[in-house]
Structure formats: structure tokens, C-alpha cells
PAFIBA-513120 format. One record per residue (C-alpha): residue in one letter; x, y, z. Coordinates in steps of 0.5 Angstrom, whole numbers. Layout:
<nodes>
(node "A" (X Y Z)),
...
</nodes>
This chain:
<nodes>
(node "M" (139 -92 9)),
(node "K" (137 -95 4)),
(node "R" (131 -100 8)),
(node "L" (129 -93 10)),
(node "T" (127 -90 4)),
(node "A" (124 -97 2)),
(node "L" (119 -97 7)),
(node "T" (118 -90 6)),
(node "A" (117 -92 -2)),
(node "V" (112 -97 2)),
(node "V" (108 -92 7)),
(node "L" (107 -87 0)),
(node "S" (106 -93 -3)),
(node "A" (100 -94 2)),
(node "L" (98 -87 2)),
(node "T" (97 -86 -6)),
(node "S" (94 -91 -6)),
(node "T" (88 -91 1)),
(node "V" (87 -84 -3)),
(node "A" (87 -86 -9)),
(node "T" (81 -91 -8)),
(node "A" (77 -87 -2)),
(node "D" (70 -86 -3)),
(node "P" (69 -79 -6)),
(node "A" (66 -74 -3)),
(node "P" (57 -75 -2)),
(node "P" (55 -68 -7)),
(node "A" (53 -62 -4)),
(node "A" (45 -61 -2)),
(node "P" (42 -57 -7)),
(node "V" (40 -50 -4)),
(node "R" (33 -51 -3)),
(node "A" (28 -45 -4)),
(node "A" (26 -42 3)),
(node "I" (23 -36 7)),
(node "D" (25 -35 15)),
(node "F" (20 -31 17)),
(node "R" (23 -32 24)),
(node "A" (29 -27 23)),
(node "E" (28 -19 21)),
(node "L" (32 -15 15)),
(node "Q" (30 -7 14)),
(node "P" (24 -6 17)),
(node "I" (19 -3 12)),
(node "D" (15 5 15)),
(node "G" (11 5 7)),
(node "F" (9 6 1)),
(node "G" (7 13 -1)),
(node "F" (6 18 -7)),
(node "S" (6 25 -7)),
(node "M" (2 31 -10)),
(node "A" (6 37 -11)),
(node "F" (5 42 -15)),
(node "Q" (-2 44 -16)),
(node "R" (-4 36 -16)),
(node "A" (-8 36 -10)),
(node "D" (-13 42 -12)),
(node "L" (-14 38 -19)),
(node "L" (-17 32 -15)),
(node "H" (-21 37 -11)),
(node "G" (-25 38 -18)),
(node "A" (-20 45 -20)),
(node "R" (-22 41 -28)),
(node "G" (-28 38 -26)),
(node "L" (-27 31 -22)),
(node "S" (-34 31 -18)),
(node "P" (-34 30 -11)),
(node "A" (-36 23 -12)),
(node "K" (-31 22 -17)),
(node "Q" (-26 25 -10)),
(node "R" (-28 20 -6)),
(node "E" (-27 15 -12)),
(node "V" (-19 17 -12)),
(node "L" (-19 17 -5)),
(node "D" (-21 10 -4)),
(node "L" (-16 9 -9)),
(node "L" (-11 11 -7)),
(node "L" (-11 12 1)),
(node "S" (-17 6 3)),
(node "K" (-14 0 6)),
(node "D" (-20 -5 4)),
(node "K" (-22 -1 -3)),
(node "G" (-15 1 -6)),
(node "A" (-7 2 -5)),
(node "G" (-7 4 4)),
(node "L" (-1 8 1)),
(node "S" (0 11 8)),
(node "I" (6 16 6)),
(node "L" (4 23 4)),
(node "R" (9 28 1)),
(node "L" (7 35 0)),
(node "G" (11 41 -3)),
(node "I" (14 48 0)),
(node "G" (12 53 -4)),
(node "S" (14 56 -10)),
(node "S" (12 60 -15)),
(node "T" (13 58 -22)),
(node "D" (6 59 -26)),
(node "R" (7 54 -30)),
(node "V" (0 50 -32)),
(node "Y" (-2 46 -26)),
(node "D" (6 46 -24)),
(node "H" (5 52 -18)),
(node "M" (5 51 -11)),
(node "P" (4 59 -7)),
(node "T" (10 61 -2)),
(node "I" (8 63 5)),
(node "L" (13 68 4)),
(node "P" (13 72 -3)),
(node "T" (17 78 -1)),
(node "D" (22 80 2)),
(node "P" (22 82 9)),
(node "G" (29 87 8)),
(node "G" (34 82 9)),
(node "P" (36 76 12)),
(node "D" (36 79 20)),
(node "A" (28 82 19)),
(node "V" (23 80 22)),
(node "P" (18 76 16)),
(node "K" (13 77 14)),
(node "Y" (8 70 13)),
(node "V" (3 69 10)),
(node "W" (-3 62 10)),
(node "D" (-7 61 5)),
(node "G" (-11 54 10)),
(node "W" (-11 50 3)),
(node "D" (-3 51 0)),
(node "G" (-6 49 -7)),
(node "G" (-10 43 -4)),
(node "Q" (-6 40 0)),
(node "V" (-9 42 6)),
(node "W" (-15 39 4)),
(node "L" (-11 32 1)),
(node "A" (-7 31 8)),
(node "K" (-14 32 12)),
(node "E" (-16 27 8)),
(node "A" (-11 23 9)),
(node "K" (-11 23 16)),
(node "A" (-18 21 16)),
(node "Y" (-16 15 12)),
(node "G" (-12 14 18)),
(node "V" (-4 16 15)),
(node "E" (2 19 19)),
(node "R" (7 20 15)),
(node "F" (7 27 13)),
(node "Y" (13 28 8)),
(node "A" (14 35 7)),
(node "D" (20 38 2)),
(node "A" (21 44 -1)),
(node "W" (24 45 -8)),
(node "S" (27 52 -8)),
(node "A" (27 58 -2)),
(node "P" (24 64 -5)),
(node "A" (28 68 -9)),
(node "F" (31 73 -5)),
(node "M" (34 67 -1)),
(node "K" (38 66 -8)),
(node "T" (44 67 -12)),
(node "N" (40 67 -18)),
(node "N" (34 71 -15)),
(node "S" (30 66 -18)),
(node "E" (26 60 -15)),
(node "N" (26 58 -23)),
(node "D" (34 54 -27)),
(node "G" (37 52 -20)),
(node "G" (43 57 -16)),
(node "E" (45 56 -9)),
(node "L" (42 59 -2)),
(node "R" (47 65 0)),
(node "P" (49 63 7)),
(node "E" (47 70 10)),
(node "W" (39 67 9)),
(node "R" (42 60 12)),
(node "Q" (38 61 19)),
(node "A" (31 65 16)),
(node "Y" (31 58 10)),
(node "A" (31 54 17)),
(node "N" (25 60 21)),
(node "Y" (22 58 14)),
(node "L" (22 51 14)),
(node "V" (19 50 21)),
(node "Q" (14 55 20)),
(node "Y" (12 52 15)),
(node "A" (11 45 18)),
(node "K" (8 50 24)),
(node "F" (2 52 20)),
(node "Y" (1 45 17)),
(node "Q" (0 42 26)),
(node "R" (-5 50 26)),
(node "E" (-9 44 21)),
(node "G" (-8 39 25)),
(node "I" (-3 35 21)),
(node "G" (3 34 25)),
(node "I" (8 34 19)),
(node "T" (13 28 22)),
(node "D" (18 28 15)),
(node "L" (22 35 15)),
(node "G" (26 36 7)),
(node "F" (30 43 5)),
(node "T" (32 40 -2)),
(node "N" (29 37 -8)),
(node "E" (34 34 -12)),
(node "P" (41 38 -10)),
(node "D" (44 35 -15)),
(node "W" (41 37 -21)),
(node "T" (38 43 -24)),
(node "A" (31 44 -26)),
(node "T" (28 50 -31)),
(node "Y" (23 49 -26)),
(node "A" (23 51 -18)),
(node "S" (29 47 -16)),
(node "M" (37 50 -12)),
(node "R" (43 46 -12)),
(node "F" (47 45 -5)),
(node "T" (53 41 -5)),
(node "P" (54 35 0)),
(node "Q" (57 40 3)),
(node "Q" (53 46 3)),
(node "A" (48 41 5)),
(node "V" (52 37 12)),
(node "D" (52 47 14)),
(node "F" (45 48 13)),
(node "L" (43 41 16)),
(node "K" (48 44 23)),
(node "V" (44 50 22)),
(node "L" (37 47 21)),
(node "G" (37 41 26)),
(node "P" (38 46 32)),
(node "T" (33 51 29)),
(node "V" (28 45 29)),
(node "R" (30 42 36)),
(node "A" (29 48 39)),
(node "S" (22 49 35)),
(node "G" (18 44 39)),
(node "L" (15 41 34)),
(node "K" (16 34 33)),
(node "T" (18 32 27)),
(node "E" (25 30 24)),
(node "L" (30 31 17)),
(node "V" (31 28 11)),
(node "C" (35 28 7)),
(node "C" (38 29 0)),
(node "D" (32 27 -5)),
(node "A" (39 27 -10)),
(node "A" (35 25 -17)),
(node "G" (40 19 -17)),
(node "W" (40 13 -11)),
(node "D" (48 14 -14)),
(node "R" (49 21 -12)),
(node "Q" (45 21 -6)),
(node "V" (51 17 -4)),
(node "A" (55 23 -3)),
(node "Y" (52 27 2)),
(node "T" (49 20 5)),
(node "E" (57 20 6)),
(node "A" (59 27 8)),
(node "I" (53 27 14)),
(node "E" (55 21 16)),
(node "A" (61 24 17)),
(node "D" (59 30 21)),
(node "P" (57 29 27)),
(node "A" (53 35 28)),
(node "A" (50 33 21)),
(node "D" (49 26 23)),
(node "R" (45 28 29)),
(node "A" (40 32 25)),
(node "V" (38 27 20)),
(node "R" (32 21 22)),
(node "T" (32 18 15)),
(node "V" (37 19 9)),
(node "T" (32 20 2)),
(node "G" (34 20 -6)),
(node "H" (31 19 -12)),
(node "R" (32 14 -17)),
(node "Y" (32 17 -24)),
(node "S" (40 16 -26)),
(node "G" (38 9 -26)),
(node "P" (35 2 -22)),
(node "T" (38 2 -15)),
(node "T" (45 -2 -15)),
(node "V" (47 -1 -8)),
(node "P" (43 1 -1)),
(node "Q" (45 8 3)),
(node "P" (51 7 7)),
(node "T" (48 9 13)),
(node "D" (44 5 18)),
(node "K" (39 10 18)),
(node "H" (32 9 14)),
(node "V" (32 10 8)),
(node "W" (26 12 3)),
(node "M" (27 12 -4)),
(node "S" (23 19 -4)),
(node "E" (21 19 -12)),
(node "W" (21 15 -18)),
(node "S" (17 15 -24)),
(node "P" (20 12 -30)),
(node "D" (20 16 -36)),
(node "G" (15 16 -42)),
(node "S" (12 19 -47)),
(node "T" (4 18 -47)),
(node "W" (-1 16 -42)),
(node "N" (0 8 -41)),
(node "E" (-5 4 -38)),
(node "S" (-1 -3 -41)),
(node "W" (2 -9 -35)),
(node "D" (7 -11 -39)),
(node "D" (8 -8 -46)),
(node "G" (16 -7 -46)),
(node "S" (16 0 -47)),
(node "G" (20 1 -40)),
(node "Y" (13 4 -36)),
(node "D" (8 0 -36)),
(node "G" (6 -4 -29)),
(node "L" (11 -9 -28)),
(node "T" (16 -4 -29)),
(node "V" (14 -2 -23)),
(node "A" (13 -8 -20)),
(node "A" (20 -10 -22)),
(node "D" (22 -3 -19)),
(node "I" (20 -4 -13)),
(node "Q" (23 -12 -11)),
(node "N" (29 -9 -13)),
(node "T" (29 -3 -9)),
(node "L" (28 -7 -2)),
(node "T" (32 -11 -3)),
(node "V" (38 -9 -7)),
(node "G" (38 -2 -4)),
(node "N" (34 -4 3)),
(node "A" (29 1 2)),
(node "N" (24 3 9)),
(node "A" (19 6 4)),
(node "Y" (18 7 -3)),
(node "V" (14 13 -5)),
(node "Y" (13 14 -11)),
(node "W" (12 21 -15)),
(node "T" (5 22 -17)),
(node "G" (-1 19 -15)),
(node "A" (-5 23 -20)),
(node "S" (-5 29 -26)),
(node "L" (-7 30 -32)),
(node "G" (-5 29 -40)),
(node "A" (1 25 -41)),
(node "T" (2 23 -33)),
(node "R" (6 17 -32)),
(node "G" (2 18 -25)),
(node "L" (-2 13 -22)),
(node "I" (-8 15 -25)),
(node "Q" (-10 21 -29)),
(node "L" (-15 25 -29)),
(node "A" (-19 28 -34)),
(node "N" (-18 35 -37)),
(node "P" (-24 38 -36)),
(node "G" (-28 33 -34)),
(node "D" (-31 28 -29)),
(node "G" (-27 22 -29)),
(node "Y" (-22 18 -28)),
(node "R" (-17 12 -30)),
(node "V" (-13 8 -28)),
(node "S" (-5 5 -30)),
(node "K" (-4 -1 -30)),
(node "R" (3 2 -25)),
(node "Y" (-2 3 -20)),
(node "W" (-4 -4 -19)),
(node "A" (4 -4 -18)),
(node "L" (5 -1 -13)),
(node "A" (-2 -2 -10)),
(node "A" (0 -10 -10)),
(node "F" (5 -9 -5)),
(node "S" (2 -3 -1)),
(node "R" (-4 -5 0)),
(node "F" (-1 -12 4)),
(node "I" (5 -9 7)),
(node "R" (4 -4 12)),
(node "P" (8 1 17)),
(node "G" (12 -3 22)),
(node "A" (12 -9 18)),
(node "V" (20 -13 18)),
(node "R" (22 -15 11)),
(node "V" (25 -23 11)),
(node "P" (30 -27 8)),
(node "V" (29 -32 3)),
(node "T" (33 -36 -1)),
(node "N" (30 -36 -8)),
(node "T" (33 -43 -14)),
(node "D" (29 -40 -19)),
(node "P" (32 -33 -22)),
(node "A" (26 -32 -27)),
(node "L" (22 -30 -21)),
(node "Q" (24 -24 -16)),
(node "V" (20 -25 -9)),
(node "T" (21 -22 -3)),
(node "A" (17 -24 4)),
(node "F" (14 -19 9)),
(node "R" (12 -19 16)),
(node "N" (7 -16 18)),
(node "A" (7 -12 27)),
(node "D" (-1 -16 26)),
(node "G" (2 -23 24)),
(node "R" (0 -23 17)),
(node "R" (6 -27 13)),
(node "V" (6 -22 5)),
(node "V" (10 -26 0)),
(node "E" (11 -22 -7)),
(node "I" (13 -26 -13)),
(node "L" (14 -24 -20)),
(node "N" (15 -29 -25)),
(node "T" (19 -25 -31)),
(node "A" (19 -31 -35)),
(node "T" (14 -32 -41)),
(node "T" (12 -39 -39)),
(node "E" (8 -41 -32)),
(node "R" (14 -43 -26)),
(node "S" (11 -47 -21)),
(node "A" (15 -46 -14)),
(node "A" (16 -48 -7)),
(node "F" (19 -46 -1)),
(node "S" (20 -49 6)),
(node "L" (17 -43 10)),
(node "R" (20 -42 17)),
(node "G" (16 -39 24)),
(node "G" (9 -38 24)),
(node "H" (3 -42 24)),
(node "D" (1 -45 16)),
(node "R" (-5 -44 14)),
(node "Q" (-9 -44 7)),
(node "P" (-6 -38 4)),
(node "E" (-9 -33 0)),
(node "A" (-7 -31 -7)),
(node "Y" (-7 -25 -10)),
(node "V" (-5 -25 -18)),
(node "T" (-4 -17 -22)),
(node "D" (-2 -18 -30)),
(node "G" (-5 -16 -36)),
(node "T" (-12 -18 -35)),
(node "R" (-13 -18 -27)),
(node "S" (-11 -14 -22)),
(node "I" (-9 -16 -15)),
(node "T" (-15 -21 -17)),
(node "P" (-15 -27 -12)),
(node "A" (-13 -34 -15)),
(node "D" (-13 -41 -12)),
(node "I" (-6 -43 -15)),
(node "A" (-3 -43 -8)),
(node "S" (-3 -48 -2)),
(node "T" (1 -51 4)),
(node "H" (3 -58 6)),
(node "G" (6 -58 13)),
(node "T" (11 -52 12)),
(node "T" (13 -52 5)),
(node "L" (8 -47 1)),
(node "T" (7 -49 -6)),
(node "A" (4 -43 -12)),
(node "R" (4 -43 -20)),
(node "L" (6 -37 -22)),
(node "A" (3 -34 -29)),
(node "P" (8 -31 -34)),
(node "R" (10 -25 -32)),
(node "A" (6 -23 -26)),
(node "L" (6 -21 -20)),
(node "T" (3 -26 -14)),
(node "T" (2 -23 -9)),
(node "I" (1 -29 -3)),
(node "V" (-2 -28 4)),
(node "L" (-1 -32 10)),
(node "D" (-5 -32 17)),
</nodes>
């Protein structure tokens, strides 16, 4: 017994010695920054804007903008070569609120006599300038026309007003569904196919202007009426829901839709705004998801790129990056393309007069929308520098795009291992305080490695192939 114990001690001593003197494991290889163009994350449906509440009429010259200047602004918003090439136009479905430049004509101005009475629709072929703008957008190549209602007609609601919230009366659900379908049919008559149709805007918030409340369950109940109505109409339009004021608040609406088979069948695209805070989670769905409205808050017109105000160009660039990566959004729709006064829109129109001014917010959005086209896919990026926000995309035509936002106050150098595609001399464009998608000789490829010198507090767009 003692011999066994001694032998055991010798063996244990030998094992302990071996472990103690063995070479330590080699350190883990450092993670290399890389972009994998062979893989796919979410597809990109496009980038967009709205000119609802008579803003399209302003662009058409209601306050003195000449045809020549109108064309310049249209080019800025819609041209793929001269401007942003925005590819989604969000239209506002009628509201008779009479605020200055915040009026949208309704197609059903009076109660026909009850929910089962024959409605007396009216159509002026203008729709606050939106018909004209939609036709212009179509001529530029826009294919996604997204129509959304802020409110049902007043007589369909519990508060008998298009403003100040209120709810849709249950007995008017079918009539409201018919109303929305008729709006799309009027646009079809004008040669514009409404591809995406929404029945509510910010159902979780009561505004003093046109607004209407829906709980998640009320939204589901209405979808079960609207879905079959749209399918029976013969229109080639799909439904979106629910444009909640906050991306986080939209989650409850998304979950309610996903949990109801009929509502789930009715909805093609989940839509949410992001006024309540930054995007922090993806929506709980496999459907396409759009960030369908946002502009930063602020009390003055601002043309700055990086002034710390929270409504400058760099703020918008960072929000786009975050929404596409954290939120996995398939589209990014900015609130207003052009408006008056202290607008946080992209462009400020003279009031009155024949002129306009362009913000750095515009250039932040354009740096994405001009190069990342509908049908592109986002691809995985391994980024090792926390000061850099990096996204990458592969377009349907094979062009590859890398967007790098340097949030540091100093120049950074970056090198990425590229996987997939032919690696040729890239084009690079810089947007910062003094440049607006300005070509710059700052990027190159060597074999499968992309290197770039990144200006401080700047957005660098790199295009390969």
C-alpha cells in the first residue's frame, strides 16, 4: 500500500512538473479589420424623404421659387448623378388641418351619412403638389411611392377632429379602409402606383395637428379589415405598419402583428420612427423594416457639419450608420426634403423668393443614397478601431461601397482585408465641414487590402469597381 502511495506521488509530481514547465499557449492572433463582400446581411430598399403638408406645393413655386430653381432642387433630391438620388417618396394622405403650409386636402371632406352610406369622394389631381412631385420623381427613376395617413376624416373618429389624437370608431373601419384604397386608386389614375400604403402615423403620440391613436391591438384589428380590402381592390400595393413615434415603441406593434396570423399576412414592411431616442434594437420580425421618419430636433436653420448642436450633418451621418447596423433597417426615410424657416429639413426654401440653401444634413444623407442603390445588400464588417463607424454594401451591379465615419478629432489610418470581388483602385469622397462628397486621393488597394487616410470628424465614402 505504501509502495502504491509512493508511486502515485511520483506520478503526480511528474505531471505537475510537466504542466509547470510546458510552454505557454501562443497568444491569440490579433483580430484584423475586414470586409466580407461575399456574405450578405440585410437588403437595402432605398433612402427617401417626404414633402407632405403642402411642402411639395412650396417646391412647385407657391412662395416664388422659379422653374429653374425648382429643377435645381429636384436634381439635388432625386438625381443619381447630380444629387442624392433618393429613391423613396413618402406621401401624406389627406388631412384638412389649416396650419400654414401644413394643409393636405382630403378626398372625403364630408360625412356621407354614416359608415354604410355611399361616399362622395373628390379629387383635384394635385393633392397639395404631391401628384406633381410624384410624377417628377417617377421621371427620375423612383419606383417606391409610400403613402401614409396621419388621420382618418374627422367624422370617423371618436373626437370628431382630425387633430389632437382621437381613435378610429370601430364601425368606420371598413369605410376607412375603402378611403385609403380610393386614395391609391386616384394616384393610379395619375400614373403613379402606390407601392406601400400606411394607415397610421405615430399612433402612440397625440399631436395638436393631424393625428390618430391606435393601440397595438387596435392596429391589428384594423389590419384584418384593410388587408382583405387591399387584396380585393386589384391594386399592386402592400401594407406597412405602424410608424410609431419611437423605434423602441414600435416593438410592441411589431410583436402584436407577428402574433396574429391575419395581421402578419397583411403587412409586408414594418415601419418605425425614431424620435424617442436612438435605435438600440432590431425589430422582432423577419419582414423588411424601414426607419420611416426622423429629423433631429432644433430651433434654428442649421447648415453646419459638426457644431455639437445635435442637428448638424455629422449627427445625421451617425444616425444612418447606427440605424442600418443596430436596427438592421432596410430603408432610411428622412422627414422633410425641403421646407421654410427654421426647418430641420435637408434644404431651406426662400420665404418668399427665388432661392434655397442646402444643409450639411443633406450631404450626409446624399453620401449614402447616391452610392448605395435599391437592391444593394449590407455586408459584414470587422472593425478594430472604436473611433470609426464602418458599414459596407454590395450593389446589384457589383459596385462595392464602404462608408466610414471618423468620430475622432484626429486623422486615422485604416486598413481592411477585402474578401470577394476584384480589388481595383478605389474612388473616395469626403464629406466634412469644408467638403461635400468631394473626390479625394486618400484610398488605395494593395492585393486584397484596402487602406485609407480618414480625415477627423468626417464621413469618407469609398467606392470599389
